[in-house]
C-alpha positions as CSV (number, residue, x, y, z in Angstrom):
1,X,1.1,70.8,-27.3
2,X,4.0,68.6,-26.3
3,X,7.2,70.6,-26.0
4,X,10.6,69.0,-25.8
5,X,12.0,71.3,-23.2
6,X,15.1,70.7,-21.0
7,X,15.8,72.6,-17.8
8,X,19.2,74.3,-17.9
9,X,20.6,74.1,-14.4
10,X,23.6,72.6,-12.6
11,X,24.8,70.0,-12.0
12,X,23.6,68.6,-15.4
13,X,24.7,71.8,-17.2
14,X,27.9,73.2,-15.7
15,X,27.0,76.8,-16.4
16,X,26.3,79.9,-14.2
17,X,22.6,80.6,-14.7
18,X,22.0,84.2,-13.8
19,X,18.7,85.2,-15.4
20,X,18.7,89.0,-15.8
21,X,15.0,89.2,-16.3
22,X,14.3,87.4,-13.0
23,X,15.9,90.4,-11.3
24,X,15.7,94.2,-11.5
25,X,19.1,94.2,-13.2
26,X,17.7,94.5,-16.8
27,X,16.6,97.1,-19.2
28,X,13.2,97.5,-17.6
29,X,14.6,98.1,-14.1
30,X,12.2,95.5,-12.6
31,X,11.8,91.7,-12.7
32,X,10.1,90.5,-15.9
33,X,10.0,86.8,-14.7
34,X,8.4,86.0,-11.4
35,X,10.5,82.8,-11.1
36,X,14.0,82.2,-12.4
37,X,13.4,79.1,-14.6
38,X,15.8,78.3,-17.4
39,X,14.6,76.1,-20.2
40,X,15.7,75.4,-23.8
41,X,14.4,73.2,-26.5
42,X,16.2,69.8,-26.4
43,X,18.1,70.6,-29.7
44,X,19.3,73.9,-28.3
45,X,20.2,72.3,-24.9
46,X,22.4,69.8,-26.7
47,X,24.3,72.5,-28.5
48,X,24.6,74.5,-25.2
49,X,26.2,71.4,-23.7
50,X,28.7,71.2,-26.6
51,X,29.6,74.9,-26.0
52,X,30.1,74.2,-22.3
53,X,32.3,71.2,-23.1
54,X,34.4,73.3,-25.6
55,X,34.9,76.1,-23.0
56,X,35.9,73.9,-20.1
57,X,39.5,73.0,-21.3
58,X,40.1,76.7,-21.8
59,X,39.3,77.3,-18.1
60,X,36.1,79.1,-19.1
61,X,32.4,78.7,-18.1
62,X,29.3,80.2,-19.6
63,X,27.0,82.6,-17.7
64,X,23.5,82.5,-19.1
65,X,21.5,85.7,-18.9
66,X,18.4,84.5,-20.7
67,X,17.2,81.4,-22.5
68,X,13.5,80.5,-23.2
69,X,11.5,83.7,-22.9
70,X,7.7,83.2,-22.8
71,X,5.7,85.2,-25.4
72,X,4.3,87.2,-22.5
73,X,7.8,88.3,-21.4
74,X,8.6,89.3,-25.0
75,X,5.6,91.6,-25.0
76,X,6.7,93.2,-21.7
77,X,10.2,93.9,-23.2
78,X,8.7,95.2,-26.5
79,X,6.2,97.4,-24.7
80,X,9.0,98.9,-22.6
81,X,11.4,99.4,-25.6
82,X,10.0,98.6,-29.1
83,X,13.4,98.7,-30.8
84,X,13.5,96.1,-33.6
85,X,17.3,96.5,-33.8
86,X,17.6,94.7,-30.5
87,X,14.2,93.1,-29.7
88,X,12.1,90.9,-31.9
89,X,8.6,92.1,-32.5
90,X,6.4,89.7,-30.5
91,X,3.9,89.6,-33.4
92,X,6.6,87.8,-35.5
93,X,8.0,85.9,-32.5
94,X,11.5,85.8,-31.0
95,X,13.8,82.8,-31.1
96,X,13.8,83.2,-27.3
97,X,10.1,82.6,-27.3
98,X,10.6,79.4,-29.2
99,X,13.2,78.0,-26.7
100,X,16.0,78.1,-29.3
101,X,18.0,81.2,-28.3
102,X,20.4,81.9,-25.4
103,X,22.0,85.2,-24.2
104,X,25.3,84.6,-22.5
105,X,28.8,85.6,-21.7
106,X,32.1,83.9,-20.7
107,X,33.5,83.6,-17.1
108,X,37.1,83.1,-16.1
109,X,37.8,82.4,-12.5
110,X,34.2,83.3,-11.7
111,X,34.4,86.8,-13.3
112,X,32.8,87.9,-16.6
113,X,35.2,88.6,-19.4
114,X,35.2,92.2,-20.7
115,X,33.0,92.3,-23.8
116,X,33.1,96.1,-24.3
117,X,29.5,96.6,-23.2
118,X,27.2,95.0,-20.7
119,X,24.4,92.6,-21.6
120,X,21.4,94.3,-23.2
121,X,23.3,97.5,-23.9
122,X,21.1,98.6,-26.8
123,X,23.8,100.5,-28.6
124,X,25.8,100.0,-31.8
125,X,28.8,99.2,-29.6
126,X,27.1,95.9,-28.9
127,X,27.2,94.8,-32.5
128,X,29.7,92.1,-33.5
129,X,32.8,93.1,-35.4
130,X,33.2,96.5,-33.6
131,X,36.8,97.7,-33.7
132,X,36.0,100.7,-31.4
133,X,35.8,98.6,-28.3
134,X,39.0,97.6,-26.5
135,X,41.1,94.9,-28.2
136,X,40.6,92.6,-25.2
137,X,36.8,92.9,-25.6
138,X,37.1,92.2,-29.3
139,X,39.1,89.0,-28.6
140,X,36.6,87.9,-25.9
141,X,33.7,88.4,-28.2
142,X,35.4,86.5,-31.0
143,X,36.2,83.7,-28.5
144,X,32.6,83.5,-27.4
145,X,31.5,83.5,-31.1
146,X,34.0,80.8,-31.9
147,X,32.9,78.5,-29.1
148,X,29.2,79.0,-29.9
149,X,29.5,78.6,-33.7
150,X,31.7,75.6,-33.2
151,X,28.9,74.1,-31.1
152,X,26.4,74.7,-33.9
153,X,24.8,78.1,-33.0
154,X,24.0,81.0,-35.3
155,X,24.7,84.5,-34.0
156,X,22.8,87.8,-34.2
157,X,24.9,90.5,-35.6
158,X,23.6,93.3,-33.4
159,X,24.2,91.6,-30.0
160,X,27.5,90.0,-29.0
161,X,25.6,88.0,-26.3
162,X,22.8,86.4,-28.4
163,X,23.0,83.0,-30.1
164,X,20.2,81.0,-31.7
165,X,19.6,77.8,-33.6
166,X,19.6,78.1,-37.4
167,X,16.0,78.2,-38.9
168,X,14.6,79.2,-35.5
169,X,11.1,80.0,-37.0
170,X,10.4,76.3,-37.5
171,X,10.0,75.9,-33.8
172,X,6.6,76.9,-32.2
173,X,6.1,79.9,-30.0
174,X,5.9,79.1,-26.3
175,X,3.6,80.8,-23.8
176,X,4.1,80.8,-20.0
177,X,1.2,78.3,-19.6
178,X,3.1,75.8,-21.9
179,X,6.1,75.5,-19.6
180,X,6.7,72.7,-17.1
181,X,6.8,75.4,-14.4
182,X,5.5,78.9,-15.1
183,X,7.9,81.8,-15.1
184,X,5.6,84.8,-15.3
């Protein structure tokens, strides 16, 4: 299968790529990926570049926590915490496992903006439109949503950090062996 994948890395993409699942700093408490490789489908990569370009004049950068997530990694996360409110059932497939989703936040002067919860905080406080997080966090979430939706992304209502292409299921699922360089 020929996949149209693009590596997301500086200097081509002026973003801070800090893949949470390549470290122990994630919901499992251990690395899920053996190698920190960041890929997206070409169409998603183009929309990511648009978001980067929209953020730059505001003095902001994007920090990417996750992008393409091989099917094997989705199973690891699901087996650790099978919560369909926050994780796609791997039998259906995740937009991440199709290379058309990205988890991210905003940076100003190298620091993450306050979003009210951390990345992968599997709590209702992570949902969009929450008025019970600080007003600054609400503004920051809406700023991120504005940048991403203006760049052509859809959002997932339960996670302020998750954006995906519309009609994600039309893209094929991707296994680790399909990648230009394996992650698992």
